[in-house]
PyMOL Python script that loads the backbone (N, CA, C, O; Angstrom):
from pymol import cmd

cmd.read_pdbstr("""\
ATOM      1  N   UNK A   1      87.748  77.828  71.344  1.00  0.00           N
ATOM      2  CA  UNK A   1      87.399  79.232  71.323  1.00  0.00           C
ATOM      3  C   UNK A   1      86.334  79.488  72.374  1.00  0.00           C
ATOM      4  O   UNK A   1      85.404  78.698  72.540  1.00  0.00           O
ATOM      5  N   UNK A   2      86.479  80.611  73.088  1.00  0.00           N
ATOM      6  CA  UNK A   2      85.507  81.000  74.091  1.00  0.00           C
ATOM      7  C   UNK A   2      84.244  81.494  73.419  1.00  0.00           C
ATOM      8  O   UNK A   2      84.284  82.342  72.527  1.00  0.00           O
ATOM      9  N   UNK A   3      83.119  80.950  73.861  1.00  0.00           N
ATOM     10  CA  UNK A   3      81.850  81.381  73.308  1.00  0.00           C
ATOM     11  C   UNK A   3      81.316  82.529  74.148  1.00  0.00           C
ATOM     12  O   UNK A   3      81.230  82.415  75.371  1.00  0.00           O
ATOM     13  N   UNK A   4      80.961  83.618  73.515  1.00  0.00           N
ATOM     14  CA  UNK A   4      80.408  84.778  74.219  1.00  0.00           C
ATOM     15  C   UNK A   4      78.904  84.593  74.329  1.00  0.00           C
ATOM     16  O   UNK A   4      78.197  84.478  73.328  1.00  0.00           O
ATOM     17  N   UNK A   5      78.433  84.567  75.569  1.00  0.00           N
ATOM     18  CA  UNK A   5      77.006  84.387  75.829  1.00  0.00           C
ATOM     19  C   UNK A   5      76.357  85.763  75.980  1.00  0.00           C
ATOM     20  O   UNK A   5      77.034  86.754  76.254  1.00  0.00           O
ATOM     21  N   UNK A   6      75.060  85.809  75.799  1.00  0.00           N
ATOM     22  CA  UNK A   6      74.329  87.076  75.889  1.00  0.00           C
ATOM     23  C   UNK A   6      74.561  87.761  77.227  1.00  0.00           C
ATOM     24  O   UNK A   6      74.645  88.988  77.287  1.00  0.00           O
ATOM     25  N   UNK A   7      74.665  86.980  78.307  1.00  0.00           N
ATOM     26  CA  UNK A   7      74.845  87.587  79.629  1.00  0.00           C
ATOM     27  C   UNK A   7      76.234  88.173  79.823  1.00  0.00           C
ATOM     28  O   UNK A   7      76.437  88.976  80.734  1.00  0.00           O
ATOM     29  N   UNK A   8      77.204  87.789  78.979  1.00  0.00           N
ATOM     30  CA  UNK A   8      78.564  88.279  79.140  1.00  0.00           C
ATOM     31  C   UNK A   8      79.016  89.160  77.986  1.00  0.00           C
ATOM     32  O   UNK A   8      80.190  89.522  77.907  1.00  0.00           O
ATOM     33  N   UNK A   9      78.104  89.507  77.094  1.00  0.00           N
ATOM     34  CA  UNK A   9      78.486  90.183  75.861  1.00  0.00           C
ATOM     35  C   UNK A   9      79.136  91.539  76.096  1.00  0.00           C
ATOM     36  O   UNK A   9      79.834  92.032  75.210  1.00  0.00           O
ATOM     37  N   UNK A  10      78.938  92.152  77.236  1.00  0.00           N
ATOM     38  CA  UNK A  10      79.563  93.450  77.468  1.00  0.00           C
ATOM     39  C   UNK A  10      80.714  93.368  78.462  1.00  0.00           C
ATOM     40  O   UNK A  10      81.289  94.399  78.809  1.00  0.00           O
ATOM     41  N   UNK A  11      81.068  92.169  78.932  1.00  0.00           N
ATOM     42  CA  UNK A  11      82.179  91.999  79.854  1.00  0.00           C
ATOM     43  C   UNK A  11      83.486  92.009  79.072  1.00  0.00           C
ATOM     44  O   UNK A  11      83.646  91.256  78.111  1.00  0.00           O
ATOM     45  N   UNK A  12      84.411  92.854  79.480  1.00  0.00           N
ATOM     46  CA  UNK A  12      85.650  93.044  78.723  1.00  0.00           C
ATOM     47  C   UNK A  12      86.451  91.749  78.587  1.00  0.00           C
ATOM     48  O   UNK A  12      87.026  91.491  77.529  1.00  0.00           O
ATOM     49  N   UNK A  13      86.496  90.945  79.623  1.00  0.00           N
ATOM     50  CA  UNK A  13      87.256  89.695  79.550  1.00  0.00           C
ATOM     51  C   UNK A  13      86.634  88.721  78.564  1.00  0.00           C
ATOM     52  O   UNK A  13      87.348  88.012  77.854  1.00  0.00           O
ATOM     53  N   UNK A  14      85.310  88.681  78.516  1.00  0.00           N
ATOM     54  CA  UNK A  14      84.622  87.789  77.582  1.00  0.00           C
ATOM     55  C   UNK A  14      84.792  88.241  76.140  1.00  0.00           C
ATOM     56  O   UNK A  14      84.748  87.424  75.220  1.00  0.00           O
ATOM     57  N   UNK A  15      84.986  89.540  75.940  1.00  0.00           N
ATOM     58  CA  UNK A  15      85.134  90.078  74.592  1.00  0.00           C
ATOM     59  C   UNK A  15      86.558  89.981  74.049  1.00  0.00           C
ATOM     60  O   UNK A  15      86.760  90.093  72.840  1.00  0.00           O
ATOM     61  N   UNK A  16      87.538  89.778  74.911  1.00  0.00           N
ATOM     62  CA  UNK A  16      88.946  89.760  74.499  1.00  0.00           C
ATOM     63  C   UNK A  16      89.245  88.747  73.391  1.00  0.00           C
ATOM     64  O   UNK A  16      89.944  89.099  72.440  1.00  0.00           O
ATOM     65  N   UNK A  17      88.748  87.503  73.468  1.00  0.00           N
ATOM     66  CA  UNK A  17      89.040  86.561  72.380  1.00  0.00           C
ATOM     67  C   UNK A  17      88.483  87.003  71.028  1.00  0.00           C
ATOM     68  O   UNK A  17      89.101  86.758  69.992  1.00  0.00           O
ATOM     69  N   UNK A  18      87.335  87.642  71.033  1.00  0.00           N
ATOM     70  CA  UNK A  18      86.752  88.137  69.795  1.00  0.00           C
ATOM     71  C   UNK A  18      87.604  89.257  69.217  1.00  0.00           C
ATOM     72  O   UNK A  18      87.787  89.340  68.003  1.00  0.00           O
ATOM     73  N   UNK A  19      88.124  90.115  70.084  1.00  0.00           N
ATOM     74  CA  UNK A  19      88.999  91.198  69.634  1.00  0.00           C
ATOM     75  C   UNK A  19      90.284  90.634  69.048  1.00  0.00           C
ATOM     76  O   UNK A  19      90.777  91.125  68.032  1.00  0.00           O
ATOM     77  N   UNK A  20      90.828  89.594  69.694  1.00  0.00           N
ATOM     78  CA  UNK A  20      92.046  88.965  69.174  1.00  0.00           C
ATOM     79  C   UNK A  20      91.788  88.386  67.784  1.00  0.00           C
ATOM     80  O   UNK A  20      92.613  88.539  66.883  1.00  0.00           O
ATOM     81  N   UNK A  21      90.664  87.733  67.612  1.00  0.00           N
ATOM     82  CA  UNK A  21      90.309  87.179  66.304  1.00  0.00           C
ATOM     83  C   UNK A  21      90.230  88.288  65.265  1.00  0.00           C
ATOM     84  O   UNK A  21      90.674  88.111  64.130  1.00  0.00           O
ATOM     85  N   UNK A  22      89.671  89.420  65.645  1.00  0.00           N
ATOM     86  CA  UNK A  22      89.589  90.560  64.740  1.00  0.00           C
ATOM     87  C   UNK A  22      90.985  91.047  64.354  1.00  0.00           C
ATOM     88  O   UNK A  22      91.244  91.348  63.188  1.00  0.00           O
ATOM     89  N   UNK A  23      91.876  91.122  65.336  1.00  0.00           N
ATOM     90  CA  UNK A  23      93.256  91.538  65.058  1.00  0.00           C
ATOM     91  C   UNK A  23      93.956  90.530  64.133  1.00  0.00           C
ATOM     92  O   UNK A  23      94.692  90.918  63.226  1.00  0.00           O
ATOM     93  N   UNK A  24      93.719  89.250  64.371  1.00  0.00           N
ATOM     94  CA  UNK A  24      94.305  88.216  63.518  1.00  0.00           C
ATOM     95  C   UNK A  24      93.787  88.330  62.094  1.00  0.00           C
ATOM     96  O   UNK A  24      94.541  88.148  61.137  1.00  0.00           O
ATOM     97  N   UNK A  25      92.512  88.629  61.953  1.00  0.00           N
ATOM     98  CA  UNK A  25      91.929  88.754  60.615  1.00  0.00           C
ATOM     99  C   UNK A  25      92.503  89.954  59.869  1.00  0.00           C
ATOM    100  O   UNK A  25      92.477  89.994  58.639  1.00  0.00           O
ATOM    101  N   UNK A  26      93.023  90.937  60.618  1.00  0.00           N
ATOM    102  CA  UNK A  26      93.673  92.097  60.018  1.00  0.00           C
ATOM    103  C   UNK A  26      95.157  91.836  59.752  1.00  0.00           C
ATOM    104  O   UNK A  26      95.894  92.728  59.330  1.00  0.00           O
ATOM    105  N   UNK A  27      95.578  90.595  60.007  1.00  0.00           N
ATOM    106  CA  UNK A  27      96.948  90.153  59.758  1.00  0.00           C
ATOM    107  C   UNK A  27      97.973  90.914  60.606  1.00  0.00           C
ATOM    108  O   UNK A  27      99.063  91.241  60.135  1.00  0.00           O
ATOM    109  N   UNK A  28      97.606  91.191  61.866  1.00  0.00           N
ATOM    110  CA  UNK A  28      98.549  91.844  62.780  1.00  0.00           C
ATOM    111  C   UNK A  28      99.694  90.883  63.074  1.00  0.00           C
ATOM    112  O   UNK A  28      99.506  89.667  63.052  1.00  0.00           O
ATOM    113  N   UNK A  29     100.854  91.411  63.343  1.00  0.00           N
ATOM    114  CA  UNK A  29     102.021  90.572  63.609  1.00  0.00           C
ATOM    115  C   UNK A  29     101.855  89.822  64.929  1.00  0.00           C
ATOM    116  O   UNK A  29     101.075  90.222  65.793  1.00  0.00           O
ATOM    117  N   UNK A  30     102.596  88.740  65.065  1.00  0.00           N
ATOM    118  CA  UNK A  30     102.527  87.963  66.301  1.00  0.00           C
ATOM    119  C   UNK A  30     103.003  88.808  67.486  1.00  0.00           C
ATOM    120  O   UNK A  30     102.496  88.649  68.596  1.00  0.00           O
ATOM    121  N   UNK A  31     103.972  89.705  67.263  1.00  0.00           N
ATOM    122  CA  UNK A  31     104.431  90.593  68.340  1.00  0.00           C
ATOM    123  C   UNK A  31     103.314  91.539  68.775  1.00  0.00           C
ATOM    124  O   UNK A  31     103.142  91.790  69.968  1.00  0.00           O
ATOM    125  N   UNK A  32     102.562  92.059  67.822  1.00  0.00           N
ATOM    126  CA  UNK A  32     101.432  92.939  68.144  1.00  0.00           C
ATOM    127  C   UNK A  32     100.379  92.170  68.927  1.00  0.00           C
ATOM    128  O   UNK A  32      99.869  92.659  69.935  1.00  0.00           O
ATOM    129  N   UNK A  33     100.055  90.973  68.468  1.00  0.00           N
ATOM    130  CA  UNK A  33      99.058  90.153  69.156  1.00  0.00           C
ATOM    131  C   UNK A  33      99.497  89.854  70.590  1.00  0.00           C
ATOM    132  O   UNK A  33      98.691  89.915  71.519  1.00  0.00           O
ATOM    133  N   UNK A  34     100.776  89.531  70.763  1.00  0.00           N
ATOM    134  CA  UNK A  34     101.274  89.222  72.088  1.00  0.00           C
ATOM    135  C   UNK A  34     101.230  90.462  72.977  1.00  0.00           C
ATOM    136  O   UNK A  34     100.806  90.383  74.130  1.00  0.00           O
ATOM    137  N   UNK A  35     101.661  91.594  72.453  1.00  0.00           N
ATOM    138  CA  UNK A  35     101.653  92.833  73.231  1.00  0.00           C
ATOM    139  C   UNK A  35     100.256  93.270  73.620  1.00  0.00           C
ATOM    140  O   UNK A  35     100.007  93.629  74.770  1.00  0.00           O
ATOM    141  N   UNK A  36      99.346  93.240  72.661  1.00  0.00           N
ATOM    142  CA  UNK A  36      97.962  93.624  72.951  1.00  0.00           C
ATOM    143  C   UNK A  36      97.329  92.637  73.939  1.00  0.00           C
ATOM    144  O   UNK A  36      96.591  93.034  74.841  1.00  0.00           O
ATOM    145  N   UNK A  37      97.628  91.361  73.756  1.00  0.00           N
ATOM    146  CA  UNK A  37      97.083  90.346  74.664  1.00  0.00           C
ATOM    147  C   UNK A  37      97.565  90.547  76.086  1.00  0.00           C
ATOM    148  O   UNK A  37      96.789  90.444  77.036  1.00  0.00           O
ATOM    149  N   UNK A  38      98.848  90.835  76.228  1.00  0.00           N
ATOM    150  CA  UNK A  38      99.424  91.076  77.552  1.00  0.00           C
ATOM    151  C   UNK A  38      98.795  92.310  78.195  1.00  0.00           C
ATOM    152  O   UNK A  38      98.417  92.279  79.366  1.00  0.00           O
ATOM    153  N   UNK A  39      98.684  93.383  77.436  1.00  0.00           N
ATOM    154  CA  UNK A  39      98.087  94.613  77.953  1.00  0.00           C
ATOM    155  C   UNK A  39      96.625  94.401  78.339  1.00  0.00           C
ATOM    156  O   UNK A  39      96.162  94.919  79.354  1.00  0.00           O
ATOM    157  N   UNK A  40      95.909  93.641  77.525  1.00  0.00           N
ATOM    158  CA  UNK A  40      94.503  93.365  77.824  1.00  0.00           C
ATOM    159  C   UNK A  40      94.371  92.576  79.118  1.00  0.00           C
ATOM    160  O   UNK A  40      93.514  92.879  79.948  1.00  0.00           O
ATOM    161  N   UNK A  41      95.218  91.565  79.293  1.00  0.00           N
ATOM    162  CA  UNK A  41      95.190  90.766  80.524  1.00  0.00           C
ATOM    163  C   UNK A  41      95.461  91.653  81.737  1.00  0.00           C
ATOM    164  O   UNK A  41      94.796  91.525  82.765  1.00  0.00           O
ATOM    165  N   UNK A  42      96.432  92.545  81.618  1.00  0.00           N
ATOM    166  CA  UNK A  42      96.742  93.453  82.726  1.00  0.00           C
ATOM    167  C   UNK A  42      95.576  94.397  83.007  1.00  0.00           C
ATOM    168  O   UNK A  42      95.252  94.654  84.167  1.00  0.00           O
ATOM    169  N   UNK A  43      94.948  94.912  81.962  1.00  0.00           N
ATOM    170  CA  UNK A  43      93.824  95.833  82.130  1.00  0.00           C
ATOM    171  C   UNK A  43      92.634  95.128  82.777  1.00  0.00           C
ATOM    172  O   UNK A  43      91.972  95.689  83.651  1.00  0.00           O
ATOM    173  N   UNK A  44      92.366  93.901  82.346  1.00  0.00           N
ATOM    174  CA  UNK A  44      91.257  93.120  82.916  1.00  0.00           C
ATOM    175  C   UNK A  44      91.500  92.860  84.402  1.00  0.00           C
ATOM    176  O   UNK A  44      90.550  92.832  85.184  1.00  0.00           O
ATOM    177  N   UNK A  45      92.737  92.672  84.796  1.00  0.00           N
ATOM    178  CA  UNK A  45      93.087  92.479  86.208  1.00  0.00           C
ATOM    179  C   UNK A  45      92.994  93.795  86.977  1.00  0.00           C
ATOM    180  O   UNK A  45      92.507  93.828  88.107  1.00  0.00           O
ATOM    181  N   UNK A  46      93.461  94.869  86.364  1.00  0.00           N
ATOM    182  CA  UNK A  46      93.484  96.195  86.981  1.00  0.00           C
ATOM    183  C   UNK A  46      92.084  96.684  87.360  1.00  0.00           C
ATOM    184  O   UNK A  46      91.879  97.210  88.454  1.00  0.00           O
ATOM    185  N   UNK A  47      91.139  96.511  86.462  1.00  0.00           N
ATOM    186  CA  UNK A  47      89.808  97.091  86.668  1.00  0.00           C
ATOM    187  C   UNK A  47      89.173  96.688  88.004  1.00  0.00           C
ATOM    188  O   UNK A  47      88.860  97.568  88.807  1.00  0.00           O
ATOM    189  N   UNK A  48      88.973  95.395  88.271  1.00  0.00           N
ATOM    190  CA  UNK A  48      88.332  95.051  89.547  1.00  0.00           C
ATOM    191  C   UNK A  48      89.216  95.333  90.766  1.00  0.00           C
ATOM    192  O   UNK A  48      88.705  95.616  91.849  1.00  0.00           O
ATOM    193  N   UNK A  49      90.544  95.256  90.591  1.00  0.00           N
ATOM    194  CA  UNK A  49      91.445  95.575  91.706  1.00  0.00           C
ATOM    195  C   UNK A  49      91.265  97.007  92.171  1.00  0.00           C
ATOM    196  O   UNK A  49      91.425  97.301  93.356  1.00  0.00           O
ATOM    197  N   UNK A  50      90.935  97.894  91.255  1.00  0.00           N
ATOM    198  CA  UNK A  50      90.767  99.312  91.568  1.00  0.00           C
ATOM    199  C   UNK A  50      89.301  99.695  91.726  1.00  0.00           C
ATOM    200  O   UNK A  50      88.968 100.878  91.808  1.00  0.00           O
ATOM    201  N   UNK A  51      88.427  98.694  91.767  1.00  0.00           N
ATOM    202  CA  UNK A  51      87.001  98.968  91.935  1.00  0.00           C
ATOM    203  C   UNK A  51      86.354  99.576  90.709  1.00  0.00           C
ATOM    204  O   UNK A  51      85.330 100.252  90.808  1.00  0.00           O
ATOM    205  N   UNK A  52      86.950  99.335  89.556  1.00  0.00           N
ATOM    206  CA  UNK A  52      86.429  99.877  88.302  1.00  0.00           C
ATOM    207  C   UNK A  52      85.526  98.834  87.644  1.00  0.00           C
ATOM    208  O   UNK A  52      85.632  97.647  87.950  1.00  0.00           O
ATOM    209  N   UNK A  53      84.649  99.259  86.755  1.00  0.00           N
ATOM    210  CA  UNK A  53      83.741  98.320  86.081  1.00  0.00           C
ATOM    211  C   UNK A  53      84.494  97.439  85.087  1.00  0.00           C
ATOM    212  O   UNK A  53      85.500  97.850  84.508  1.00  0.00           O
ATOM    213  N   UNK A  54      83.990  96.222  84.901  1.00  0.00           N
ATOM    214  CA  UNK A  54      84.529  95.341  83.858  1.00  0.00           C
ATOM    215  C   UNK A  54      83.559  95.253  82.680  1.00  0.00           C
ATOM    216  O   UNK A  54      83.886  94.692  81.635  1.00  0.00           O
ATOM    217  N   UNK A  55      82.381  95.806  82.861  1.00  0.00           N
ATOM    218  CA  UNK A  55      81.433  95.922  81.759  1.00  0.00           C
ATOM    219  C   UNK A  55      81.931  97.076  80.884  1.00  0.00           C
ATOM    220  O   UNK A  55      82.257  98.145  81.400  1.00  0.00           O
ATOM    221  N   UNK A  56      81.992  96.871  79.580  1.00  0.00           N
ATOM    222  CA  UNK A  56      82.619  97.876  78.711  1.00  0.00           C
ATOM    223  C   UNK A  56      81.859  99.202  78.640  1.00  0.00           C
ATOM    224  O   UNK A  56      82.473 100.246  78.420  1.00  0.00           O
ATOM    225  N   UNK A  57      80.569  99.180  78.817  1.00  0.00           N
ATOM    226  CA  UNK A  57      79.783 100.406  78.676  1.00  0.00           C
ATOM    227  C   UNK A  57      80.213 101.492  79.660  1.00  0.00           C
ATOM    228  O   UNK A  57      80.397 102.633  79.236  1.00  0.00           O
ATOM    229  N   UNK A  58      80.387 101.196  80.972  1.00  0.00           N
ATOM    230  CA  UNK A  58      80.775 102.265  81.888  1.00  0.00           C
ATOM    231  C   UNK A  58      82.283 102.525  81.970  1.00  0.00           C
ATOM    232  O   UNK A  58      82.716 103.354  82.769  1.00  0.00           O
ATOM    233  N   UNK A  59      83.086 101.834  81.161  1.00  0.00           N
ATOM    234  CA  UNK A  59      84.514 102.132  81.144  1.00  0.00           C
ATOM    235  C   UNK A  59      84.720 103.423  80.359  1.00  0.00           C
ATOM    236  O   UNK A  59      84.294 103.549  79.211  1.00  0.00           O
ATOM    237  N   UNK A  60      85.378 104.369  81.002  1.00  0.00           N
ATOM    238  CA  UNK A  60      85.594 105.687  80.411  1.00  0.00           C
ATOM    239  C   UNK A  60      87.088 105.935  80.200  1.00  0.00           C
ATOM    240  O   UNK A  60      87.921 105.211  80.745  1.00  0.00           O
ATOM    241  N   UNK A  61      87.426 106.945  79.418  1.00  0.00           N
ATOM    242  CA  UNK A  61      88.840 107.240  79.176  1.00  0.00           C
ATOM    243  C   UNK A  61      89.666 107.365  80.460  1.00  0.00           C
ATOM    244  O   UNK A  61      90.827 106.959  80.487  1.00  0.00           O
ATOM    245  N   UNK A  62      89.084 107.917  81.508  1.00  0.00           N
ATOM    246  CA  UNK A  62      89.851 108.079  82.743  1.00  0.00           C
ATOM    247  C   UNK A  62      90.251 106.738  83.361  1.00  0.00           C
ATOM    248  O   UNK A  62      91.260 106.665  84.063  1.00  0.00           O
ATOM    249  N   UNK A  63      89.481 105.681  83.114  1.00  0.00           N
ATOM    250  CA  UNK A  63      89.862 104.354  83.599  1.00  0.00           C
ATOM    251  C   UNK A  63      91.098 103.858  82.855  1.00  0.00           C
ATOM    252  O   UNK A  63      92.020 103.309  83.458  1.00  0.00           O
ATOM    253  N   UNK A  64      91.105 104.054  81.558  1.00  0.00           N
ATOM    254  CA  UNK A  64      92.260 103.653  80.740  1.00  0.00           C
ATOM    255  C   UNK A  64      93.466 104.510  81.106  1.00  0.00           C
ATOM    256  O   UNK A  64      94.580 103.998  81.221  1.00  0.00           O
ATOM    257  N   UNK A  65      93.253 105.800  81.288  1.00  0.00           N
ATOM    258  CA  UNK A  65      94.345 106.699  81.645  1.00  0.00           C
ATOM    259  C   UNK A  65      94.953 106.331  82.995  1.00  0.00           C
ATOM    260  O   UNK A  65      96.174 106.367  83.152  1.00  0.00           O
ATOM    261  N   UNK A  66      94.117 105.979  83.973  1.00  0.00           N
ATOM    262  CA  UNK A  66      94.619 105.564  85.290  1.00  0.00           C
ATOM    263  C   UNK A  66      95.448 104.287  85.160  1.00  0.00           C
ATOM    264  O   UNK A  66      96.487 104.153  85.806  1.00  0.00           O
ATOM    265  N   UNK A  67      94.995 103.354  84.330  1.00  0.00           N
ATOM    266  CA  UNK A  67      95.736 102.116  84.077  1.00  0.00           C
ATOM    267  C   UNK A  67      97.099 102.428  83.455  1.00  0.00           C
ATOM    268  O   UNK A  67      98.123 101.924  83.916  1.00  0.00           O
ATOM    269  N   UNK A  68      97.114 103.250  82.419  1.00  0.00           N
ATOM    270  CA  UNK A  68      98.364 103.586  81.748  1.00  0.00           C
ATOM    271  C   UNK A  68      99.328 104.327  82.681  1.00  0.00           C
ATOM    272  O   UNK A  68     100.535 104.085  82.657  1.00  0.00           O
ATOM    273  N   UNK A  69      98.789 105.221  83.492  1.00  0.00           N
ATOM    274  CA  UNK A  69      99.614 105.949  84.452  1.00  0.00           C
ATOM    275  C   UNK A  69     100.257 104.982  85.434  1.00  0.00           C
ATOM    276  O   UNK A  69     101.451 105.081  85.718  1.00  0.00           O
ATOM    277  N   UNK A  70      99.475 104.053  85.949  1.00  0.00           N
ATOM    278  CA  UNK A  70     100.015 103.073  86.900  1.00  0.00           C
ATOM    279  C   UNK A  70     101.110 102.225  86.255  1.00  0.00           C
ATOM    280  O   UNK A  70     102.133 101.950  86.883  1.00  0.00           O
ATOM    281  N   UNK A  71     100.905 101.818  85.027  1.00  0.00           N
ATOM    282  CA  UNK A  71     101.904 101.000  84.330  1.00  0.00           C
ATOM    283  C   UNK A  71     103.199 101.792  84.120  1.00  0.00           C
ATOM    284  O   UNK A  71     104.292 101.250  84.287  1.00  0.00           O
ATOM    285  N   UNK A  72     103.077 103.065  83.756  1.00  0.00           N
ATOM    286  CA  UNK A  72     104.274 103.904  83.565  1.00  0.00           C
ATOM    287  C   UNK A  72     105.041 104.053  84.877  1.00  0.00           C
ATOM    288  O   UNK A  72     106.272 104.026  84.884  1.00  0.00           O
ATOM    289  N   UNK A  73     104.324 104.208  85.972  1.00  0.00           N
ATOM    290  CA  UNK A  73     104.955 104.399  87.280  1.00  0.00           C
ATOM    291  C   UNK A  73     105.645 103.126  87.776  1.00  0.00           C
ATOM    292  O   UNK A  73     106.534 103.193  88.625  1.00  0.00           O
ATOM    293  N   UNK A  74     105.241 101.975  87.251  1.00  0.00           N
ATOM    294  CA  UNK A  74     105.846 100.711  87.654  1.00  0.00           C
ATOM    295  C   UNK A  74     107.169 100.458  86.928  1.00  0.00           C
ATOM    296  O   UNK A  74     107.932  99.577  87.324  1.00  0.00           O
ATOM    297  N   UNK A  75     107.440 101.212  85.885  1.00  0.00           N
ATOM    298  CA  UNK A  75     108.686 100.975  85.134  1.00  0.00           C
ATOM    299  C   UNK A  75     109.783 101.915  85.567  1.00  0.00           C
ATOM    300  O   UNK A  75     110.894 101.852  85.040  1.00  0.00           O
TER     301      UNK A  75
END
""", "prot")
cmd.dss("prot")
cmd.show_as("cartoon", "prot")
cmd.util.cbc("prot")
cmd.orient("prot")
């Protein structure tokens, strides 16, 4: 398990394993876990590619909306 250090506590990639554990504790299906995991990996890649923050505090709805729009346009 990835240990979240104080210096990385607000980095979205560092927080992803903790979020997955939370989803598992809620007994989410394996398909849900896989889908959310895939989307999270894509979002974590998208942010720095587009010059967006990876620290969760400055991530705003428009960052998520831009990500979702790009994904829709790719299909």
